[in-house]
N, C-alpha and C positions, 0 to 999 in steps of 0.2 A: 332826513333820510330812514328813520324809524317809523314814519309815517308810509313810508313805500313798502317798508319791508311788512309792515302787518295787516295794511289793506294785503299786499301778493300772501302773506301767510293765511288771511283770511279766507279767500278765493279757491286755495287751494284743500285745506278744510276745508269748506266747502262746498266744494266740486266734491271733493274724496267723500261724502257721506253723501252725501247728494246720488253718488254712482253705486256708494255700497248698502245702501237702501235696499234697492231693489235693482235684480237685475236688469237693466235697458233691453230695450229691441229696434232694432234700423231695420227699416225695409228701404231697398237700394234704389227704386223705381225715382218716388217720393220722400224722400229721405227720410222717411217714418222715424222719429226716433222717442219710443214713449219712456218717458222719466219721471218718479216719484219724489215729493219733494215733501218734507217733513214738514214743515212746517209754512206761513207765508211764505209767497214772493210775488214783487211786482214784476205788470210788464209794461210799458206804457196805453196809459189810460186805464192800469185795473189791479187789482190785484188779487190774483189766485190763492184759496186757503190752501193748505194741507191736501195732500192728496195727486194722484197719478192723474197723467194729461197725455195729449199725443203730443208734438210741431209737425207738419211736414208744409211740404212744397206744397202752394197751394194750386199749382198751372204747371206742373213735372212737363212739358212738353214747350213751356214759354218761358215765364221770371223766371230768374230760378233769386230772385230776390224777396219777393212774397210769401209766405208765413203764417199757418196757420197754427193756432191754439185749441185742440178741443180738448173738450171731458175725459179719462181714461177707455173709454165704450161708441165715441165717437159721436155722441151724441148730440152735447152742447154743439156751436161752434165761441170760442169765451176774445177768438180774435183774430183780425185778420188784418196780416202787418209789414210796411216794409220795410228792408231790409239793405246795407247799406256790408260788403265785405267786411271781415274782420281777418286779418294771416295771423299766425302761429306755423314755429318750426318747426314743430314737430306734432307727426297723424299720431290717433293711440288705436286703439282697439274696438273701443267704448264711445259714445257720445260720449260729449264734457259740455256742461255751463259753467263758465265764469259766472260773478254776480260781483257786483258792488254794496260796496255799505254802504246806508242811510242812513242815516241822522237816528239817538236811540228814541227806542218805542217805533222805531218804523222796517217794515218789513226791509229784508233787503233785498237786490231789480236783481233782473237776469238782463245782464251786460251783452254776451251775444251765445250761442250757439251751436256746438261744431259738429260732425255727422262721424262716426266713423271710418280715418281712415284719409278725412279730410284734414287739407290745414290751411283751408276758408271755409271760414263759418260765418254765420250768418249774427250782422252786428244788432243792437233793436238799439231805433231813435226815439230820446227821451226830450219830453220838452222843456228849457232851461226854467220853466215854472214851477215851482217850487218840491227843484232839485238840491 
């Protein structure tokens, strides 16, 4: 039970820190979210260094489960990822990023992102190798 509380606390603190580090911006059509991380974070297949990134639907008119991660200015695509729906009970007015704790010395991994006002987010899928 202590481990679950610790993970929940870490996720809450990191999420708060991510959101407080810079105002996030969101665009409803493609669910664009601009999010700044103060330290490196893992996404499936890559580690993003600290910085500002755009998270948005790859095809807003089509598949709502494919997210693109781009540089803050949108000039570089870091990843296009298939996600699965992740539910939460209460929406917020700001984008929310939930993180998973990883082994000591490894960056925390983005578990899911939630667009403002939504209770269904996009959960990233990681390989079971090296997790």
